[in-house]
C-alpha positions as CSV (number, residue, x, y, z in Angstrom):
1,M,-10.9,-2.4,29.3
2,R,-8.1,-4.4,29.5
3,I,-8.1,-4.1,33.5
4,L,-11.6,-5.4,33.4
5,I,-10.8,-8.5,31.6
6,L,-7.7,-8.8,33.7
7,A,-9.9,-8.4,36.8
8,A,-12.2,-11.0,35.7
9,L,-9.6,-13.4,34.9
10,L,-7.8,-12.8,38.7
11,S,-11.0,-13.6,40.2
12,L,-11.8,-16.7,38.3
13,L,-8.2,-18.1,39.4
14,A,-8.9,-16.9,42.7
15,G,-12.3,-18.9,42.8
16,C,-10.6,-22.1,41.5
17,T,-8.6,-22.8,44.2
18,S,-9.0,-22.9,48.0
19,Q,-6.1,-22.0,49.0
20,K,-4.9,-18.0,48.7
21,P,-2.4,-17.5,46.3
22,N,1.1,-16.0,47.3
23,S,2.3,-12.4,46.2
24,D,4.7,-15.2,43.8
25,Q,1.7,-16.7,42.5
26,L,-0.2,-13.5,42.0
27,R,2.1,-11.8,39.8
28,E,2.7,-15.0,37.8
29,K,-0.8,-15.4,37.1
30,T,-1.4,-11.6,36.4
31,A,1.6,-12.1,33.6
32,E,0.4,-15.1,32.1
33,A,-3.5,-13.8,32.5
34,T,-1.6,-9.9,30.7
35,A,0.2,-12.0,27.9
36,Q,-2.9,-13.9,26.7
37,V,-4.6,-10.4,26.7
38,K,-1.8,-8.5,24.4
39,S,-1.6,-12.1,22.4
40,S,-5.6,-11.6,21.5
41,A,-5.6,-7.6,21.2
42,K,-2.3,-8.0,18.9
43,A,-4.4,-11.1,16.5
44,V,-7.6,-8.8,16.6
45,A,-5.6,-5.8,15.2
46,E,-4.1,-8.3,12.7
47,G,-7.5,-9.3,11.8
48,V,-8.9,-5.9,11.6
49,K,-5.5,-4.5,9.3
50,E,-6.3,-7.2,6.7
51,G,-9.7,-7.0,6.8
52,W,-9.4,-2.9,5.8
53,N,-6.6,-4.1,3.3
54,R,-8.2,-6.6,1.7
55,D,-11.0,-4.5,-0.8
56,K,-8.0,-2.5,-1.3
57,P,-4.9,-2.6,-4.2
58,L,-1.8,-3.5,-3.4
59,D,0.5,-0.6,-4.2
60,L,3.3,-2.4,-6.3
61,N,5.6,0.7,-5.0
62,K,5.0,0.6,-1.0
63,A,4.0,-3.2,-0.9
64,S,6.1,-5.5,1.7
65,K,8.1,-8.5,0.1
66,D,5.3,-10.0,2.3
67,Q,2.2,-8.5,0.9
68,L,3.1,-9.4,-2.6
69,L,3.6,-13.0,-1.5
70,H,0.0,-12.8,-1.2
71,L,-0.8,-12.3,-4.8
72,P,-1.6,-15.7,-6.5
73,G,1.4,-16.9,-8.7
74,I,4.3,-14.1,-7.0
75,T,7.0,-16.3,-5.8
76,S,9.9,-14.8,-3.1
77,Q,11.3,-14.2,-6.6
78,R,9.1,-12.2,-8.4
79,A,8.1,-10.7,-5.6
80,D,12.1,-9.4,-5.5
81,R,12.0,-8.0,-8.7
82,V,9.0,-6.2,-8.5
83,I,10.6,-4.5,-5.2
84,A,14.4,-3.7,-7.5
85,G,11.9,-2.4,-9.9
86,R,10.2,0.6,-8.4
87,P,9.3,3.2,-9.1
88,Y,6.4,2.2,-11.3
89,D,4.4,4.6,-13.0
90,N,1.6,1.9,-13.7
91,A,0.9,-1.5,-12.9
92,H,1.2,-2.8,-16.2
93,E,4.6,-1.7,-16.4
94,L,5.4,-5.2,-14.2
95,V,5.0,-6.6,-18.1
96,S,6.4,-4.0,-19.9
97,R,9.8,-4.3,-17.9
98,G,9.6,-8.5,-18.2
99,V,8.7,-9.3,-14.5
100,L,5.4,-10.7,-15.1
101,S,4.1,-12.5,-18.3
102,E,0.8,-10.8,-19.6
103,P,-1.3,-13.8,-18.1
104,E,0.4,-13.6,-14.9
105,Y,-0.6,-10.1,-15.0
106,E,-3.9,-10.9,-15.8
107,K,-4.3,-12.8,-12.3
108,I,-3.7,-9.9,-10.1
109,K,-4.3,-6.9,-12.3
110,D,-7.8,-6.0,-10.0
111,Q,-5.5,-6.8,-6.7
112,I,-2.3,-4.2,-7.7
113,T,-1.9,-0.6,-8.5
114,A,1.1,1.9,-8.7
115,K,0.9,5.1,-6.7
116,N,3.4,7.7,-6.6
């Protein structure tokens, strides 16, 4: 697939100029096209990953700090406290351990879980 995209890009680039590119120019254009393809593929993969995880509750015992920060009301300090308090037997332990207040917990309770 990448080769087809790369070949199409190279043929488009070659058709845009009346002069034949030298080998250095061709390598440079190929490197640029390859970098663009890699960047696009990575963005697509991240989007797919995010889509798969969007409907699943976030596991408090495995979530990264960045993932925790995407929860409503979770600050950097709170994310650190969640991580420091691991492991959790259930998500409500965030309240009983004083990491979150009950109203704060209510805002995210449907988005989190605690798996062992």
